[in-house]
N, C-alpha and C positions, 0 to 999 in steps of 0.2 A: 248521434252518429259520431264515430271516432275515425281518425285517419292515422295510419302509420306512415311517417314521412319518407321521402325518397332520399337517396344518396347515390354516390357513384355506383354504376352497375345496375341501378334500378330505373326502369323507364317511367314508372308512375307509382303513386302512392296506393296503398291497400286500404280501401274504404270498408269499414265495418259498421254494421247497423247499431242502432241505439241499444244500449245495455241498461235497462231500467225495469225493476220489478216491484210488485206489490205483495206484501205478505200479511196474513191475518191469522191470529190464534183463534181456533174455533172452540165452542163450548164443550165439546167432547174431548178436548186435549190434543186434537190433531191440528195440523197447520194447512192453510191454503196458500199457494204461491202461484203467481202468474206474471207474464210480461204485461207491461202497460201499453205495449204496441198492439193495435188491432191487426187481425189477419186480413191481408188484402185479397183481391179477386184472383181466381185461378180457373183454368179450364175444367169443364165438367168431365171431359174424356181425356185420358192421359195421352193418347196418340195425337191429339190436336197440336202438341208441341212439334211432332214430326211433320205434320201437314204445314205448319207455319214456316219451318225452316226449309222445307222442300220448295216453298214458294219464294222465300226471301233470300236464301243462300243455296240455291240448287246445286252449285258446283263445289261447295265446301265439302270436305271429307267428314263423314260421320264416323266410320269405322275403318280400321286398318289392322291387318293380321299378316304375319309371316307366311309365305307359301313354302312349298317343298324345297325351293331353291334359296330360301332365306331372304327373299325380297318382300317388301311390303305390298300386299294386295290391298287396294283402297276402294272404298265404296262411298260415293257421294250421297247427299241427302236426296237428290232427285232420283238417283238409281235405287236407293233403298226404298223410297216411297213407291216407285213403280213396281218393284218386286214384291213388296208387302201387299199391294193391291191384288196381285196375281195369286200369291199364296193364300191370302184371306179368302179369295173366291173359291179356291180348292177346298179350304176348310169348311166353307159354307156348304158346298156340295156334299160333304161327308156328314153333315148334321151334328157337328161338335157343339157342345154346350157346357154349362156348369156341371151337369150330370155326366157328361162325357168329354172331359177337358183334354187339352194337349199335355202330354208328359214328355219331358226331355231328360234323357239319362246321361248324356255326354256334357262336357265342359264348355267353357266360353269359346265362341266362334262367331263369325259373321252369320252363318246359317242359323245358329242358335238364336241370335238377336232378331233376324228376319222372321223366324217362326213365332217367336214370342210377341213381337210387335204386331204381326199379322193377326194372330189370335186375339190379342187385346183390342185391335181395331174394330173387330166385329162382335165384341162382347163374350169371347171364349176365354176362360182362364187358362193361363200357362202354368205348368207345375214343374219347375226344374228340380231334379233330384241329384244329390251328391254323387259324382261318378265313383267315388270310393265305395259306395254301397254296392255297386255292380262289380267293380274291378278287384277289390281287396277282400271281400267276404265270400268264400266259396258257397255259403248257404244263401247268400243274397236275401237275408231275412228282412232287412229294411225296405228293399225294393218290393218284395212280395207284399209287405204291409202297405206300402204306398199305393201299389196297384189295386189292392183289395179295397182300400179306403176311398180312392178317387174314381175307380172304374173308368180309366181313360178311354177316349174314342180313337186316339192316335198316339203312338209312341215314337219318338225320334232318338236314334243313336247314330252319331256321326260316323264312327268306324264300325261296320257291321261285325267283323270278326271279333273285335275286342269285347263287344257287349253281347255276343251271341249266347253265351252261357247264362247270363242274367235274363235275357229275353226268353230263352227256352224254359227256364225255371219259373218265371213269374208272370209273363204276359200271356193272356188267353189266346188261343189259336185264332179266334175270330177278330181279334184286335189288330188293326193295321199297324205295321211297323215301317217307318221311313228311314233310309240311310243314305249318306252322301258318298262314302268310300267303301268299296268292297261289297261282298254279298254274304247273305246268310246261307248256310249250307243245309240247315235242318228245317227251314220253313220259308215261306215266301216273304218278300219285302218289296216296298215301293221305292224306286230311286227318287232322290230329292228333286231332281229336275222335273219330274212329273207334276210337281205341285205348282210349277210356274205356268199355269194355264192362263187363258184369256180372262180379263176381269169380268166379273159377273154383273149383270144389270141389277142384281139385288144387293150389291155391295154397299151403296150409299144408304139404302134403307136400313141395313143391318147396323151400320155405323151410327146412324141417327138414333137408333133404339138404345144405344149405350147411355147409361146415366152414371151419376156419381156412385150409386149403390151397386152398380154392376161389378161382379168379381173380376179383377184383373189378373190376379195370381193366387196360387196356393204355394206358400213357402213352408218348408218343413223345419221344425225345431223340436228338440227333444232334450230331456234330462238324461240322467244316467240310469234310471230305473224303469223307463217305459219306452215304448216305440214312439217314433216321431209323430208330432202333432201337425196337422195341416192348418196353418194360420191363414185365414181369409184376408187378402189385401184387395181393397176396392179401388176403383179409379179415383174416387175422392181422396182416399188416403195418399195415393202416389202424387196426385196433382197438387194438393194443398201442401204436402211435404216440401215440394220444390219451391212453392211460394214462401214457405218459412225459411228455407235456405237463403233465398234471394233477399229477404228482409234482414236477416242476420249478417249476410255476406253480400252487400250490394255490388261489390266488384265483379261478381259473377256475370252481371248484366252489362258490364262495361267492356269486356273483352271475351270472346268465345274461349272457353277453357280448353286446354289440351291435357289429357291424362294418359299416362303410361301405367296401365293398371292390371294387376294380377288377381285381385280379390274375386272370388268365385261368384257367379251370378245366382247360384242356388242359396246364397246368403243375402240378407237384406242390405248389407253395406255395399257389396259389389253390384248386385242386380238392381236395387232400388236407388240407393243414394248416388253412387258413382255414375251408373248408366243414366240415371235421371238427371243429374247435374249437367251432363253432356247434352242430352236431348233437349232439356228445357232452355238451354242457353246457346244452342247452335254450335256446340263445340265438337271436338274430335277425341275419340277414344282409341288409343293404340292398345290392342289386346296383347298383354304380356303373358307368355306361356311359362314364365319362371315362377318361382315361389321362394319364400324365405326359409329354404332348407339348404344344407351343404351341397346337395346334388343339383339343385335347380336355381340357385342364386346367380349362376353364371349367365343364364339367359336374361334375367332381369338387368344385370350389369351391361350386357351387350346392347339391349334395347335402350337403356338410359344413356349410353355413349352416343347413340344416334339421334334420339328424340329428346328434346328438352321440354319437360312438362311445365305447365303454369301452376298446377296444384298437384300435390302428391299425397295420396291416401294410402295408408298401410296400417299394419298392426305394430305395436312396439317392438316385437321381435324382428319384424321385417326391417324397421328403421335401424335397429341395432346391427343387423347383419350388413346393411348397406353402408353404414358408417365404417365398419371394419374394411369393406372393400374400397371405400374412398380414401382411406388413410394413405394408401400407397399408390393410388391411381389418380394422378392429376387431371388427366383427360376426362375421367368420369366426374370428378368433383366440379370442374369448370362447366361441363355440359349440364350437369344436374341443376346447379344453382343459377344458370345464366338467365332463365326466364321465370324462375320459381317465385310465386307470390305467396303461397301458403302451404304449410305441411299440416296434415291432419292425421296423427297416429291414433287409430281407433282403439283406445284403451287407456284407462286412468293410471295404470301402473307403468309409466314410462320412467326408466331409471334416469336419475339426474345426470350421471356421466354421459349418457347418450345425448340428452338434450344439450349439454354443454359442448359436446363434440360437434353437433350439428351447427350450433351458433358460431363456433370458432371457424369451421370450414366455410360457412356462408360469409362471414366477415372477411376471411382470407380471399374469397373469390370476388365479392362485389362490394365490400366495404361496410355492409350492414347485415344484421342477422335476418333470417327469413322468419316471418311470424309463424307461430305454431299454436294451434288452438285445439280444443277438445269439447266433448259433450257427452251425453248419455242417451241411449235409445235401445231399441230391440226390434225383433221381427214384428212384434205386435204393435209397434208405433211407427212403422213404415220407412225408416227407423228414426228420423230426426225428431227429438222431443225436448231435450234440454241442451242448452248451448252456452259455452264459455267463449263467446266471440270478444275476447279481450286482448289488447295489445301486449299486456304483461302477464300472460297466462302462467300458472304454476301447476306442476304435476298434481293430479288428484282433484283439481277444481273442475267441476262440470257445469257450473253456471246457473242460468235462469231458464224457465220454460220458454220454448219458442212461441212466437205469436200464435194465439189460437189454442194452445195447449193449457189445460188446467192440471195442476199437480196438487195432490193431497199427500201430506206426510203423516202417516198413521203410526202411532207408537206401537211397536211390537217388541216386548221385553224392554231392553235398554237401548233399542234402536228405533229409527224412523224409517218405515218402508215408503218407497216412492210409488205413488199410484197415479194413473193417468186418465184423463177424460178429454175428448175433443174430436174434431173431424178426421184426424189422422190416426185414430186408434181403431184397431180391428174390432169388427162386430163379434168375433169369436172364432171357434175352431170348427172346421168342416166335418159334419156328421159325427161329432163327439160332444153332444149336449152336456154330458156329465162334467166335462172339462170346463165348459163355459160357466157352470154354476160355481166352480171353485175359483175361476179366474177373475170374477168381477165382484165388488162389494155391493152392499144394498143401495148405494148411491150411483152405481153404474161406473165406478172407477176401476180401471184395470189394475190388478195387484201384480206388480212387477217382480217382487222378491229382492229387488235392489234396495240398499239402504243408503241414506245420505245424512250429512250433518250440515249445519249452517257454517259458512265461511267465517262469519262474524256473528256469534249468537245474539249480541245486542242489536244487530242490524240484519235481520233475516232477509230483507229485501235485496241484499247484496249477493245472494245466491248460495249455491250448494257445493259441498265437497263430497266425493264418493266415499262411502263407508262400507264397501264390500257387499257380499251376498248374505242375506239373513240366514239362509239354510247352511252356509259354510261355517259359520261361527259355532264354537262348542265350548263346553266347560271342562276345566281340569277337575280332579277329585276334590280340590279345595273349594270348588264353587266359583272360581274365577273364570270369567269369560275370556276366550282368545279371539281377538279381532283379526280374522284371517286376511282380510283385504289389506289392512294396514301393515300387518307383519310381512305379507308377501311383497308389497311394494318396497319396504325397508330392506329386506334380504336381497331382492333382485338388484336394487341400487348398490348395495354394499358389495355384492358378488359379481357385478358386471366386469368384464363381458363373458365370464366363464360359466354362468348359469343359464340354462335354457328356461327352467321353471322349477318351482318347489311346491310341495304339498305338505301341509301341516297335519299332524296327528297328535293324539293325547286325550281324546274324549274319556272322561272319568278316570284318567291316570294322574299320577303325581307330577309328572314332568312333561314338558312340551317337546315333541319330536318332529323331525323333518325328513321327508323323502326328497332326494335331489335328482334332477335331470340335468346333465351337463350340456353345454353348448359346444359347437365345433371349435370355438376359440380355446376351449380347455386343453386342447392338444399342445398349446404353447407351454403349459405347466410341466409337460414331460416330453421335450423334443426328441428324446432318445427312442420314443415309440413310433410306430408307423401310422398312428392315427385311428386304429380300430376302437370303436366306442367302448366295448367291454374291457379292453386292455387299459384304456385311459381311466375308466371308472375304478379300477382296482389298483392303480399305481400308487406307490407310497408317497410320491411328491404331491399328488392330487389330494390324498388323505391329509397330508400335512397342511396344505393350503386350506382345506375345509376346516380343520381344527383351529387354525388361526382366524378364520372368518367367524367361527362361533365365539371365540374369545373376544373378538372385536365387537360383535353384537351384544354379548353378555355385559361388556363394560358399560354400555349405555342403556341396558334394560332397566326398567323401573320396577319389575316384579316378575313372579313366576310365569305370568302369561306372556311375557316378552323374552324370557330367557330360554333359548333353545339348548337343551341339555344333550339330546341325542340326534344324530344325523346318519343317514345311510344313502350312499350314492347308488342308485339303481343301475344294474348292469345292462339293461335294455331300455332303449328310448320309448317314449309313450306310443301307444298303438291307436291308430285312427280307426281300425276295424273294431276294437273293443270299446270305442267311445271315449278313450282317455284323452284324445286330442281332436280338435276340430280341423277342418280344412284351412282355417285361418291361423292355426298354430296355437290356439289357446287351450289351456289345460282344464279338464273337467275333474275337479278335486274329488268329488264323490266317487266317480268311476274308477279313478286311480286307486283310491283306498279300498274299494270293494275288490278290485282285481288283484291287488298286491297285499292282501291281508296277511299272507305268510311273511312278507317283508316287515310288516308292522309288528307282528308278534316277535320276529327276530330282533327288531330294534329294541323292544322292551324286555328281552330275555334277561334273567338275573346275571348271567355271565355272557355278555354279548361277544360275538366273535371279533377278531382283530380288525376286520374291515369296517366296523361300525365306529364312528367317532363319538366319544362320550366326554363331556366336560366333567371335571371333578370339582 
């Protein structure tokens, strides 16, 4: 167990769990890696955490959300448990089950949380669906697929009018729809308040029937070439995942955590990890309606000016945008760091300049840097699986398997694929047995598609470094492999803060090329413009900056697989509807390449147009 010491401005040290692993080279050439720490005890039913804190801290705030007047509406543990029992009773009356689960179309909210926990409390799976599938796609194709796959017994949409089109197009007429605000004009619906019935006498019996194998959630995940997959998340997966967190981060049990969190609950990071951390440790979650986008970051800033978190979870792009806001906002800086004990940017590709800026600001406010750690996981691992709970974490380091997780590193070409086995790993995909056959190897390990290398090859027990996605890497015509993960991290670091993301191309071509998405900060490169994305993308000063960036990168490239010869700034930002970008702001490389094939061909034209940057 390690401790990061206190200094002025810090009330107590940050206690981290023991970081110690065991590695073994297997006879077939693969590696076995695990933590030497055994996994401790955890509840069989995930909502036992709620029951515990409703008894021990009944008046503590579990959830807070801005109301229409901008004030924080707060819900205590006792109030939440009381309402959950009422809602669970109403769900029991409707006969919901794994075959007829609860589906939620709208985003994070107090009612969303109450419905989810109520369903889980009686063994009914909750299935949150990305609101973008309903609101941004006129065809609602992914919603239709989700409804067809799950056959929900009840569908919840917070704002009736906003989701009516999706409901009319995808939800069968006989399926009950519940809404909190407004009314549906073209079909009947049930007001949310109707669910707050008297607790049923069958409630305790239904709760006792829940076991670790009971399905708690269906979470959707998808690649770029197929419809979303419904990942089974059991109560055991969620409960033991929180035990793993507590063993790697013991400070969580020393002080109830406070989160100001925007990460969406239809993703495993927001819905499982962050909500679970709060629930397991009697903490408080302030629902942040902001996002790391130019249009929505202001809401996050306003929330963080008022509420000081003890832990901050976000994605690298979110942290980068917050850093830009804090540079000129002393009140925000001081409030943000005042109680902060840990920053967890959920992504291996955190640009070094962003990390250095965070450290400098933290030292300015409280005299010491705020610890920053990382790990690796996915929807199928609930998500916590590999953890770098280290005082001196470095970008790209993902660490060692969490207690209870077995990792196999399987040679795939010139990479090692990360494969998982353990109590927190999904049993498979709902009603898609053909996908299960592809997802697990003959030893029962889940094949993640992620690659890793050893931090110190001579000492594999010291843990892992992220090595990209196996499917993203490609060969140039020379046969040289391009390591997309490493290249992306290097380019984003060198191009910060002006790059939102980059996509590499060049499969079976002579030269490495790059498609570029600019960040909002790129407007600083051309202050004479009004900030419209397409104008900035075509500005001569931006093109000049990109050319200089390519020259800088080429100067330290060791070969053709690292020398970016051609680059094109795309004149439209990535599309969430087309699957190019997720709700968390991460880029789907394959989807971008497929959708922008014309741009790729233009990039490699014999006589490229003037807006394409080419190194000579």
